[in-house]
mmCIF file of the N, C-alpha and C atoms, coordinates in Angstrom:
data_MODEL
# 
_entry.id   MODEL 
# 
loop_
_atom_site.group_PDB 
_atom_site.id 
_atom_site.type_symbol 
_atom_site.label_atom_id 
_atom_site.label_alt_id 
_atom_site.label_comp_id 
_atom_site.label_asym_id 
_atom_site.label_entity_id 
_atom_site.label_seq_id 
_atom_site.pdbx_PDB_ins_code 
_atom_site.Cartn_x 
_atom_site.Cartn_y 
_atom_site.Cartn_z 
_atom_site.occupancy 
_atom_site.B_iso_or_equiv 
_atom_site.pdbx_formal_charge 
_atom_site.auth_seq_id 
_atom_site.auth_comp_id 
_atom_site.auth_asym_id 
_atom_site.auth_atom_id 
_atom_site.pdbx_PDB_model_num 
ATOM 1   N N  . MET A 1 1  ? 0.851   -1.176 0.000   1.00 0.00 ? 1  MET A N  1 
ATOM 2   C CA . MET A 1 1  ? 0.000   0.000  0.000   1.00 0.00 ? 1  MET A CA 1 
ATOM 3   C C  . MET A 1 1  ? 0.889   1.227  0.000   1.00 0.00 ? 1  MET A C  1 
ATOM 4   N N  . ARG A 1 2  ? 0.530   2.190  -0.849  1.00 0.00 ? 2  ARG A N  1 
ATOM 5   C CA . ARG A 1 2  ? 1.252   3.455  -0.918  1.00 0.00 ? 2  ARG A CA 1 
ATOM 6   C C  . ARG A 1 2  ? 0.323   4.580  -0.497  1.00 0.00 ? 2  ARG A C  1 
ATOM 7   N N  . ASP A 1 3  ? 0.934   5.693  -0.130  1.00 0.00 ? 3  ASP A N  1 
ATOM 8   C CA . ASP A 1 3  ? 0.191   6.898  0.209   1.00 0.00 ? 3  ASP A CA 1 
ATOM 9   C C  . ASP A 1 3  ? 0.329   7.903  -0.925  1.00 0.00 ? 3  ASP A C  1 
ATOM 10  N N  . CYS A 1 4  ? -0.785  8.497  -1.338  1.00 0.00 ? 4  CYS A N  1 
ATOM 11  C CA . CYS A 1 4  ? -0.815  9.517  -2.376  1.00 0.00 ? 4  CYS A CA 1 
ATOM 12  C C  . CYS A 1 4  ? -1.499  10.748 -1.789  1.00 0.00 ? 4  CYS A C  1 
ATOM 13  N N  . ILE A 1 5  ? -0.994  11.911 -2.130  1.00 0.00 ? 5  ILE A N  1 
ATOM 14  C CA . ILE A 1 5  ? -1.560  13.164 -1.611  1.00 0.00 ? 5  ILE A CA 1 
ATOM 15  C C  . ILE A 1 5  ? -2.161  13.952 -2.763  1.00 0.00 ? 5  ILE A C  1 
ATOM 16  N N  . TYR A 1 6  ? -3.390  14.409 -2.567  1.00 0.00 ? 6  TYR A N  1 
ATOM 17  C CA . TYR A 1 6  ? -4.055  15.291 -3.521  1.00 0.00 ? 6  TYR A CA 1 
ATOM 18  C C  . TYR A 1 6  ? -4.275  16.619 -2.820  1.00 0.00 ? 6  TYR A C  1 
ATOM 19  N N  . THR A 1 7  ? -3.630  17.666 -3.322  1.00 0.00 ? 7  THR A N  1 
ATOM 20  C CA . THR A 1 7  ? -3.758  18.988 -2.717  1.00 0.00 ? 7  THR A CA 1 
ATOM 21  C C  . THR A 1 7  ? -4.889  19.741 -3.400  1.00 0.00 ? 7  THR A C  1 
ATOM 22  N N  . LEU A 1 8  ? -5.862  20.150 -2.618  1.00 0.00 ? 8  LEU A N  1 
ATOM 23  C CA . LEU A 1 8  ? -7.003  20.903 -3.136  1.00 0.00 ? 8  LEU A CA 1 
ATOM 24  C C  . LEU A 1 8  ? -6.721  22.398 -3.042  1.00 0.00 ? 8  LEU A C  1 
ATOM 25  N N  . ASN A 1 9  ? -7.079  23.120 -4.085  1.00 0.00 ? 9  ASN A N  1 
ATOM 26  C CA . ASN A 1 9  ? -6.935  24.565 -4.127  1.00 0.00 ? 9  ASN A CA 1 
ATOM 27  C C  . ASN A 1 9  ? -8.318  25.166 -3.893  1.00 0.00 ? 9  ASN A C  1 
ATOM 28  N N  . THR A 1 10 ? -8.507  25.812 -2.763  1.00 0.00 ? 10 THR A N  1 
ATOM 29  C CA . THR A 1 10 ? -9.830  26.354 -2.430  1.00 0.00 ? 10 THR A CA 1 
ATOM 30  C C  . THR A 1 10 ? -10.275 27.446 -3.381  1.00 0.00 ? 10 THR A C  1 
ATOM 31  N N  . ASN A 1 11 ? -9.349  28.046 -4.125  1.00 0.00 ? 11 ASN A N  1 
ATOM 32  C CA . ASN A 1 11 ? -9.708  29.091 -5.073  1.00 0.00 ? 11 ASN A CA 1 
ATOM 33  C C  . ASN A 1 11 ? -10.091 28.554 -6.451  1.00 0.00 ? 11 ASN A C  1 
ATOM 34  N N  . LYS A 1 12 ? -9.683  27.319 -6.768  1.00 0.00 ? 12 LYS A N  1 
ATOM 35  C CA . LYS A 1 12 ? -9.915  26.777 -8.107  1.00 0.00 ? 12 LYS A CA 1 
ATOM 36  C C  . LYS A 1 12 ? -10.770 25.520 -8.133  1.00 0.00 ? 12 LYS A C  1 
ATOM 37  N N  . ASP A 1 13 ? -10.614 24.651 -7.158  1.00 0.00 ? 13 ASP A N  1 
ATOM 38  C CA . ASP A 1 13 ? -11.293 23.360 -7.177  1.00 0.00 ? 13 ASP A CA 1 
ATOM 39  C C  . ASP A 1 13 ? -12.711 23.448 -6.625  1.00 0.00 ? 13 ASP A C  1 
ATOM 40  N N  . THR A 1 14 ? -13.596 22.651 -7.223  1.00 0.00 ? 14 THR A N  1 
ATOM 41  C CA . THR A 1 14 ? -14.949 22.523 -6.700  1.00 0.00 ? 14 THR A CA 1 
ATOM 42  C C  . THR A 1 14 ? -15.236 21.042 -6.451  1.00 0.00 ? 14 THR A C  1 
ATOM 43  N N  . LEU A 1 15 ? -16.121 20.790 -5.528  1.00 0.00 ? 15 LEU A N  1 
ATOM 44  C CA . LEU A 1 15 ? -16.528 19.430 -5.192  1.00 0.00 ? 15 LEU A CA 1 
ATOM 45  C C  . LEU A 1 15 ? -18.040 19.394 -5.173  1.00 0.00 ? 15 LEU A C  1 
ATOM 46  N N  . ASP A 1 16 ? -18.613 18.590 -6.039  1.00 0.00 ? 16 ASP A N  1 
ATOM 47  C CA . ASP A 1 16 ? -20.066 18.468 -6.111  1.00 0.00 ? 16 ASP A CA 1 
ATOM 48  C C  . ASP A 1 16 ? -20.726 19.829 -6.320  1.00 0.00 ? 16 ASP A C  1 
ATOM 49  N N  . GLY A 1 17 ? -20.060 20.684 -7.110  1.00 0.00 ? 17 GLY A N  1 
ATOM 50  C CA . GLY A 1 17 ? -20.595 22.004 -7.427  1.00 0.00 ? 17 GLY A CA 1 
ATOM 51  C C  . GLY A 1 17 ? -20.371 23.052 -6.363  1.00 0.00 ? 17 GLY A C  1 
ATOM 52  N N  . GLU A 1 18 ? -19.670 22.707 -5.300  1.00 0.00 ? 18 GLU A N  1 
ATOM 53  C CA . GLU A 1 18 ? -19.402 23.653 -4.212  1.00 0.00 ? 18 GLU A CA 1 
ATOM 54  C C  . GLU A 1 18 ? -17.912 23.945 -4.145  1.00 0.00 ? 18 GLU A C  1 
ATOM 55  N N  . PRO A 1 19 ? -17.540 25.110 -3.601  1.00 0.00 ? 19 PRO A N  1 
ATOM 56  C CA . PRO A 1 19 ? -16.108 25.386 -3.431  1.00 0.00 ? 19 PRO A CA 1 
ATOM 57  C C  . PRO A 1 19 ? -15.445 24.293 -2.595  1.00 0.00 ? 19 PRO A C  1 
ATOM 58  N N  . ALA A 1 20 ? -14.222 23.964 -2.948  1.00 0.00 ? 20 ALA A N  1 
ATOM 59  C CA . ALA A 1 20 ? -13.477 22.925 -2.226  1.00 0.00 ? 20 ALA A CA 1 
ATOM 60  C C  . ALA A 1 20 ? -13.036 23.464 -0.868  1.00 0.00 ? 20 ALA A C  1 
ATOM 61  N N  . ARG A 1 21 ? -13.759 23.076 0.133   1.00 0.00 ? 21 ARG A N  1 
ATOM 62  C CA . ARG A 1 21 ? -13.433 23.450 1.511   1.00 0.00 ? 21 ARG A CA 1 
ATOM 63  C C  . ARG A 1 21 ? -13.381 22.188 2.342   1.00 0.00 ? 21 ARG A C  1 
ATOM 64  N N  . LYS A 1 22 ? -12.710 22.256 3.473   1.00 0.00 ? 22 LYS A N  1 
ATOM 65  C CA . LYS A 1 22 ? -12.633 21.085 4.350   1.00 0.00 ? 22 LYS A CA 1 
ATOM 66  C C  . LYS A 1 22 ? -14.018 20.595 4.741   1.00 0.00 ? 22 LYS A C  1 
ATOM 67  N N  . GLU A 1 23 ? -14.915 21.516 5.046   1.00 0.00 ? 23 GLU A N  1 
ATOM 68  C CA . GLU A 1 23 ? -16.255 21.143 5.477   1.00 0.00 ? 23 GLU A CA 1 
ATOM 69  C C  . GLU A 1 23 ? -17.008 20.407 4.362   1.00 0.00 ? 23 GLU A C  1 
ATOM 70  N N  . THR A 1 24 ? -16.847 20.884 3.122   1.00 0.00 ? 24 THR A N  1 
ATOM 71  C CA . THR A 1 24 ? -17.499 20.230 1.982   1.00 0.00 ? 24 THR A CA 1 
ATOM 72  C C  . THR A 1 24 ? -16.962 18.823 1.798   1.00 0.00 ? 24 THR A C  1 
ATOM 73  N N  . MET A 1 25 ? -15.644 18.679 1.877   1.00 0.00 ? 25 MET A N  1 
ATOM 74  C CA . MET A 1 25 ? -15.023 17.363 1.706   1.00 0.00 ? 25 MET A CA 1 
ATOM 75  C C  . MET A 1 25 ? -15.482 16.396 2.792   1.00 0.00 ? 25 MET A C  1 
ATOM 76  N N  . ARG A 1 26 ? -15.541 16.854 4.016   1.00 0.00 ? 26 ARG A N  1 
ATOM 77  C CA . ARG A 1 26 ? -15.982 15.989 5.113   1.00 0.00 ? 26 ARG A CA 1 
ATOM 78  C C  . ARG A 1 26 ? -17.440 15.574 4.943   1.00 0.00 ? 26 ARG A C  1 
ATOM 79  N N  . ARG A 1 27 ? -18.298 16.517 4.532   1.00 0.00 ? 27 ARG A N  1 
ATOM 80  C CA . ARG A 1 27 ? -19.706 16.199 4.318   1.00 0.00 ? 27 ARG A CA 1 
ATOM 81  C C  . ARG A 1 27 ? -19.867 15.169 3.208   1.00 0.00 ? 27 ARG A C  1 
ATOM 82  N N  . LEU A 1 28 ? -19.150 15.361 2.107   1.00 0.00 ? 28 LEU A N  1 
ATOM 83  C CA . LEU A 1 28 ? -19.235 14.413 1.004   1.00 0.00 ? 28 LEU A CA 1 
ATOM 84  C C  . LEU A 1 28 ? -18.702 13.039 1.403   1.00 0.00 ? 28 LEU A C  1 
ATOM 85  N N  . ALA A 1 29 ? -17.684 13.021 2.224   1.00 0.00 ? 29 ALA A N  1 
ATOM 86  C CA . ALA A 1 29 ? -17.111 11.740 2.655   1.00 0.00 ? 29 ALA A CA 1 
ATOM 87  C C  . ALA A 1 29 ? -18.087 10.954 3.512   1.00 0.00 ? 29 ALA A C  1 
ATOM 88  N N  . HIS A 1 30 ? -18.902 11.648 4.291   1.00 0.00 ? 30 HIS A N  1 
ATOM 89  C CA . HIS A 1 30 ? -19.815 10.965 5.207   1.00 0.00 ? 30 HIS A CA 1 
ATOM 90  C C  . HIS A 1 30 ? -21.227 10.805 4.659   1.00 0.00 ? 30 HIS A C  1 
ATOM 91  N N  . ASP A 1 31 ? -21.728 11.825 3.962   1.00 0.00 ? 31 ASP A N  1 
ATOM 92  C CA . ASP A 1 31 ? -23.132 11.831 3.571   1.00 0.00 ? 31 ASP A CA 1 
ATOM 93  C C  . ASP A 1 31 ? -23.380 11.775 2.073   1.00 0.00 ? 31 ASP A C  1 
ATOM 94  N N  . GLY A 1 32 ? -22.426 12.206 1.305   1.00 0.00 ? 32 GLY A N  1 
ATOM 95  C CA . GLY A 1 32 ? -22.658 12.394 -0.120  1.00 0.00 ? 32 GLY A CA 1 
ATOM 96  C C  . GLY A 1 32 ? -22.509 11.132 -0.936  1.00 0.00 ? 32 GLY A C  1 
ATOM 97  N N  . PRO A 1 33 ? -22.808 11.256 -2.218  1.00 0.00 ? 33 PRO A N  1 
ATOM 98  C CA . PRO A 1 33 ? -22.642 10.115 -3.127  1.00 0.00 ? 33 PRO A CA 1 
ATOM 99  C C  . PRO A 1 33 ? -21.158 9.823  -3.316  1.00 0.00 ? 33 PRO A C  1 
ATOM 100 N N  . LYS A 1 34 ? -20.881 8.660  -3.841  1.00 0.00 ? 34 LYS A N  1 
ATOM 101 C CA . LYS A 1 34 ? -19.499 8.329  -4.139  1.00 0.00 ? 34 LYS A CA 1 
ATOM 102 C C  . LYS A 1 34 ? -18.976 9.284  -5.197  1.00 0.00 ? 34 LYS A C  1 
ATOM 103 N N  . CYS A 1 35 ? -17.772 9.756  -5.001  1.00 0.00 ? 35 CYS A N  1 
ATOM 104 C CA . CYS A 1 35 ? -17.166 10.705 -5.930  1.00 0.00 ? 35 CYS A CA 1 
ATOM 105 C C  . CYS A 1 35 ? -16.078 10.011 -6.735  1.00 0.00 ? 35 CYS A C  1 
ATOM 106 N N  . GLU A 1 36 ? -15.930 10.433 -7.966  1.00 0.00 ? 36 GLU A N  1 
ATOM 107 C CA . GLU A 1 36 ? -14.844 9.953  -8.795  1.00 0.00 ? 36 GLU A CA 1 
ATOM 108 C C  . GLU A 1 36 ? -13.940 11.134 -9.105  1.00 0.00 ? 36 GLU A C  1 
ATOM 109 N N  . PHE A 1 37 ? -12.643 10.899 -9.025  1.00 0.00 ? 37 PHE A N  1 
ATOM 110 C CA . PHE A 1 37 ? -11.661 11.930 -9.310  1.00 0.00 ? 37 PHE A CA 1 
ATOM 111 C C  . PHE A 1 37 ? -10.715 11.423 -10.386 1.00 0.00 ? 37 PHE A C  1 
ATOM 112 N N  . TRP A 1 38 ? -10.383 12.281 -11.316 1.00 0.00 ? 38 TRP A N  1 
ATOM 113 C CA . TRP A 1 38 ? -9.394  11.953 -12.334 1.00 0.00 ? 38 TRP A CA 1 
ATOM 114 C C  . TRP A 1 38 ? -8.112  12.622 -11.885 1.00 0.00 ? 38 TRP A C  1 
ATOM 115 N N  . LEU A 1 39 ? -7.169  11.825 -11.438 1.00 0.00 ? 39 LEU A N  1 
ATOM 116 C CA . LEU A 1 39 ? -5.936  12.340 -10.876 1.00 0.00 ? 39 LEU A CA 1 
ATOM 117 C C  . LEU A 1 39 ? -4.780  12.126 -11.845 1.00 0.00 ? 39 LEU A C  1 
ATOM 118 N N  . SER A 1 40 ? -3.866  13.073 -11.888 1.00 0.00 ? 40 SER A N  1 
ATOM 119 C CA . SER A 1 40 ? -2.756  12.995 -12.832 1.00 0.00 ? 40 SER A CA 1 
ATOM 120 C C  . SER A 1 40 ? -1.878  11.772 -12.589 1.00 0.00 ? 40 SER A C  1 
ATOM 121 N N  . ARG A 1 41 ? -1.846  11.272 -11.380 1.00 0.00 ? 41 ARG A N  1 
ATOM 122 C CA . ARG A 1 41 ? -1.016  10.109 -11.080 1.00 0.00 ? 41 ARG A CA 1 
ATOM 123 C C  . ARG A 1 41 ? -1.824  8.811  -11.032 1.00 0.00 ? 41 ARG A C  1 
ATOM 124 N N  . HIS A 1 42 ? -3.007  8.829  -11.646 1.00 0.00 ? 42 HIS A N  1 
ATOM 125 C CA . HIS A 1 42 ? -3.870  7.646  -11.570 1.00 0.00 ? 42 HIS A CA 1 
ATOM 126 C C  . HIS A 1 42 ? -3.193  6.390  -12.101 1.00 0.00 ? 42 HIS A C  1 
ATOM 127 N N  . ASP A 1 43 ? -2.300  6.557  -13.070 1.00 0.00 ? 43 ASP A N  1 
ATOM 128 C CA . ASP A 1 43 ? -1.650  5.378  -13.640 1.00 0.00 ? 43 ASP A CA 1 
ATOM 129 C C  . ASP A 1 43 ? -0.610  4.764  -12.700 1.00 0.00 ? 43 ASP A C  1 
ATOM 130 N N  . ARG A 1 44 ? -0.264  5.461  -11.631 1.00 0.00 ? 44 ARG A N  1 
ATOM 131 C CA . ARG A 1 44 ? 0.695   4.941  -10.656 1.00 0.00 ? 44 ARG A CA 1 
ATOM 132 C C  . ARG A 1 44 ? 0.006   4.426  -9.393  1.00 0.00 ? 44 ARG A C  1 
ATOM 133 N N  . MET A 1 45 ? -1.292  4.609  -9.306  1.00 0.00 ? 45 MET A N  1 
ATOM 134 C CA . MET A 1 45 ? -2.032  4.170  -8.130  1.00 0.00 ? 45 MET A CA 1 
ATOM 135 C C  . MET A 1 45 ? -2.586  2.773  -8.346  1.00 0.00 ? 45 MET A C  1 
ATOM 136 N N  . GLU A 1 46 ? -2.696  2.049  -7.259  1.00 0.00 ? 46 GLU A N  1 
ATOM 137 C CA . GLU A 1 46 ? -3.244  0.703  -7.307  1.00 0.00 ? 46 GLU A CA 1 
ATOM 138 C C  . GLU A 1 46 ? -4.358  0.591  -6.278  1.00 0.00 ? 46 GLU A C  1 
ATOM 139 N N  . PRO A 1 47 ? -5.313  -0.307 -6.507  1.00 0.00 ? 47 PRO A N  1 
ATOM 140 C CA . PRO A 1 47 ? -6.364  -0.498 -5.504  1.00 0.00 ? 47 PRO A CA 1 
ATOM 141 C C  . PRO A 1 47 ? -5.748  -0.766 -4.127  1.00 0.00 ? 47 PRO A C  1 
ATOM 142 N N  . GLY A 1 48 ? -6.316  -0.123 -3.131  1.00 0.00 ? 48 GLY A N  1 
ATOM 143 C CA . GLY A 1 48 ? -5.826  -0.273 -1.769  1.00 0.00 ? 48 GLY A CA 1 
ATOM 144 C C  . GLY A 1 48 ? -4.879  0.836  -1.335  1.00 0.00 ? 48 GLY A C  1 
ATOM 145 N N  . ASP A 1 49 ? -4.306  1.591  -2.303  1.00 0.00 ? 49 ASP A N  1 
ATOM 146 C CA . ASP A 1 49 ? -3.459  2.720  -1.923  1.00 0.00 ? 49 ASP A CA 1 
ATOM 147 C C  . ASP A 1 49 ? -4.308  3.737  -1.170  1.00 0.00 ? 49 ASP A C  1 
ATOM 148 N N  . ARG A 1 50 ? -3.692  4.441  -0.259  1.00 0.00 ? 50 ARG A N  1 
ATOM 149 C CA . ARG A 1 50 ? -4.416  5.437  0.534   1.00 0.00 ? 50 ARG A CA 1 
ATOM 150 C C  . ARG A 1 50 ? -4.242  6.805  -0.121  1.00 0.00 ? 50 ARG A C  1 
ATOM 151 N N  . LEU A 1 51 ? -5.343  7.537  -0.241  1.00 0.00 ? 51 LEU A N  1 
ATOM 152 C CA . LEU A 1 51 ? -5.351  8.873  -0.840  1.00 0.00 ? 51 LEU A CA 1 
ATOM 153 C C  . LEU A 1 51 ? -5.700  9.886  0.234   1.00 0.00 ? 51 LEU A C  1 
ATOM 154 N N  . TRP A 1 52 ? -4.829  10.859 0.413   1.00 0.00 ? 52 TRP A N  1 
ATOM 155 C CA . TRP A 1 52 ? -5.016  11.925 1.398   1.00 0.00 ? 52 TRP A CA 1 
ATOM 156 C C  . TRP A 1 52 ? -5.425  13.193 0.655   1.00 0.00 ? 52 TRP A C  1 
ATOM 157 N N  . PHE A 1 53 ? -6.531  13.798 1.051   1.00 0.00 ? 53 PHE A N  1 
ATOM 158 C CA . PHE A 1 53 ? -6.951  15.087 0.492   1.00 0.00 ? 53 PHE A CA 1 
ATOM 159 C C  . PHE A 1 53 ? -6.456  16.177 1.434   1.00 0.00 ? 53 PHE A C  1 
ATOM 160 N N  . PHE A 1 54 ? -5.561  17.001 0.927   1.00 0.00 ? 54 PHE A N  1 
ATOM 161 C CA . PHE A 1 54 ? -4.837  17.977 1.735   1.00 0.00 ? 54 PHE A CA 1 
ATOM 162 C C  . PHE A 1 54 ? -5.176  19.393 1.285   1.00 0.00 ? 54 PHE A C  1 
ATOM 163 N N  . PHE A 1 55 ? -5.377  20.264 2.244   1.00 0.00 ? 55 PHE A N  1 
ATOM 164 C CA . PHE A 1 55 ? -5.570  21.690 1.982   1.00 0.00 ? 55 PHE A CA 1 
ATOM 165 C C  . PHE A 1 55 ? -4.342  22.438 2.481   1.00 0.00 ? 55 PHE A C  1 
ATOM 166 N N  . SER A 1 56 ? -3.811  23.328 1.668   1.00 0.00 ? 56 SER A N  1 
ATOM 167 C CA . SER A 1 56 ? -2.646  24.096 2.094   1.00 0.00 ? 56 SER A CA 1 
ATOM 168 C C  . SER A 1 56 ? -3.020  25.496 2.581   1.00 0.00 ? 56 SER A C  1 
ATOM 169 N N  . ARG A 1 57 ? -4.234  25.935 2.267   1.00 0.00 ? 57 ARG A N  1 
ATOM 170 C CA . ARG A 1 57 ? -4.678  27.266 2.679   1.00 0.00 ? 57 ARG A CA 1 
ATOM 171 C C  . ARG A 1 57 ? -6.106  27.205 3.172   1.00 0.00 ? 57 ARG A C  1 
ATOM 172 N N  . PRO A 1 58 ? -6.573  28.022 4.017   1.00 0.00 ? 58 PRO A N  1 
ATOM 173 C CA . PRO A 1 58 ? -5.842  29.052 4.746   1.00 0.00 ? 58 PRO A CA 1 
ATOM 174 C C  . PRO A 1 58 ? -4.925  28.472 5.826   1.00 0.00 ? 58 PRO A C  1 
ATOM 175 N N  . GLU A 1 59 ? -5.198  27.252 6.271   1.00 0.00 ? 59 GLU A N  1 
ATOM 176 C CA . GLU A 1 59 ? -4.275  26.578 7.165   1.00 0.00 ? 59 GLU A CA 1 
ATOM 177 C C  . GLU A 1 59 ? -4.044  25.172 6.632   1.00 0.00 ? 59 GLU A C  1 
ATOM 178 N N  . SER A 1 60 ? -2.856  24.649 6.830   1.00 0.00 ? 60 SER A N  1 
ATOM 179 C CA . SER A 1 60 ? -2.534  23.312 6.334   1.00 0.00 ? 60 SER A CA 1 
ATOM 180 C C  . SER A 1 60 ? -3.277  22.256 7.143   1.00 0.00 ? 60 SER A C  1 
ATOM 181 N N  . ALA A 1 61 ? -3.967  21.357 6.439   1.00 0.00 ? 61 ALA A N  1 
ATOM 182 C CA . ALA A 1 61 ? -4.717  20.307 7.131   1.00 0.00 ? 61 ALA A CA 1 
ATOM 183 C C  . ALA A 1 61 ? -5.118  19.218 6.152   1.00 0.00 ? 61 ALA A C  1 
ATOM 184 N N  . VAL A 1 62 ? -5.206  18.010 6.658   1.00 0.00 ? 62 VAL A N  1 
ATOM 185 C CA . VAL A 1 62 ? -5.762  16.899 5.890   1.00 0.00 ? 62 VAL A CA 1 
ATOM 186 C C  . VAL A 1 62 ? -7.258  16.885 6.164   1.00 0.00 ? 62 VAL A C  1 
ATOM 187 N N  . ALA A 1 63 ? -8.061  16.894 5.106   1.00 0.00 ? 63 ALA A N  1 
ATOM 188 C CA . ALA A 1 63 ? -9.515  16.921 5.269   1.00 0.00 ? 63 ALA A CA 1 
ATOM 189 C C  . ALA A 1 63 ? -10.073 15.524 5.445   1.00 0.00 ? 63 ALA A C  1 
ATOM 190 N N  . VAL A 1 64 ? -9.595  14.586 4.643   1.00 0.00 ? 64 VAL A N  1 
ATOM 191 C CA . VAL A 1 64 ? -10.141 13.231 4.684   1.00 0.00 ? 64 VAL A CA 1 
ATOM 192 C C  . VAL A 1 64 ? -9.159  12.297 3.986   1.00 0.00 ? 64 VAL A C  1 
ATOM 193 N N  . THR A 1 65 ? -9.199  11.037 4.337   1.00 0.00 ? 65 THR A N  1 
ATOM 194 C CA . THR A 1 65 ? -8.431  10.017 3.628   1.00 0.00 ? 65 THR A CA 1 
ATOM 195 C C  . THR A 1 65 ? -9.406  8.978  3.082   1.00 0.00 ? 65 THR A C  1 
ATOM 196 N N  . THR A 1 66 ? -8.979  8.301  2.037   1.00 0.00 ? 66 THR A N  1 
ATOM 197 C CA . THR A 1 66 ? -9.803  7.271  1.420   1.00 0.00 ? 66 THR A CA 1 
ATOM 198 C C  . THR A 1 66 ? -8.902  6.238  0.789   1.00 0.00 ? 66 THR A C  1 
ATOM 199 N N  . SER A 1 67 ? -9.472  5.146  0.353   1.00 0.00 ? 67 SER A N  1 
ATOM 200 C CA . SER A 1 67 ? -8.714  4.118  -0.354  1.00 0.00 ? 67 SER A CA 1 
ATOM 201 C C  . SER A 1 67 ? -9.019  4.187  -1.829  1.00 0.00 ? 67 SER A C  1 
ATOM 202 N N  . VAL A 1 68 ? -8.005  3.907  -2.644  1.00 0.00 ? 68 VAL A N  1 
ATOM 203 C CA . VAL A 1 68 ? -8.152  3.915  -4.097  1.00 0.00 ? 68 VAL A CA 1 
ATOM 204 C C  . VAL A 1 68 ? -8.856  2.639  -4.527  1.00 0.00 ? 68 VAL A C  1 
ATOM 205 N N  . ARG A 1 69 ? -9.864  2.822  -5.406  1.00 0.00 ? 69 ARG A N  1 
ATOM 206 C CA . ARG A 1 69 ? -10.560 1.679  -6.015  1.00 0.00 ? 69 ARG A CA 1 
ATOM 207 C C  . ARG A 1 69 ? -10.543 1.874  -7.515  1.00 0.00 ? 69 ARG A C  1 
ATOM 208 N N  . THR A 1 70 ? -10.746 0.809  -8.237  1.00 0.00 ? 70 THR A N  1 
ATOM 209 C CA . THR A 1 70 ? -10.810 0.930  -9.695  1.00 0.00 ? 70 THR A CA 1 
ATOM 210 C C  . THR A 1 70 ? -12.217 0.696  -10.163 1.00 0.00 ? 70 THR A C  1 
# 
């Protein structure tokens, strides 16, 4: 198992039509539908790898982690 980090830009990224914020990511992780992401490193990821969604602004924090599935 490998760890992969996806850094979200709160000024550019949206999630389910909403600005990418920690609160939005947490809500989607718990209550929302399954999300699919097209990641630039998808060809290096394998099922079971852990994906960390990281915010660098306004404060650095990990919003949620998940496992990669195909």
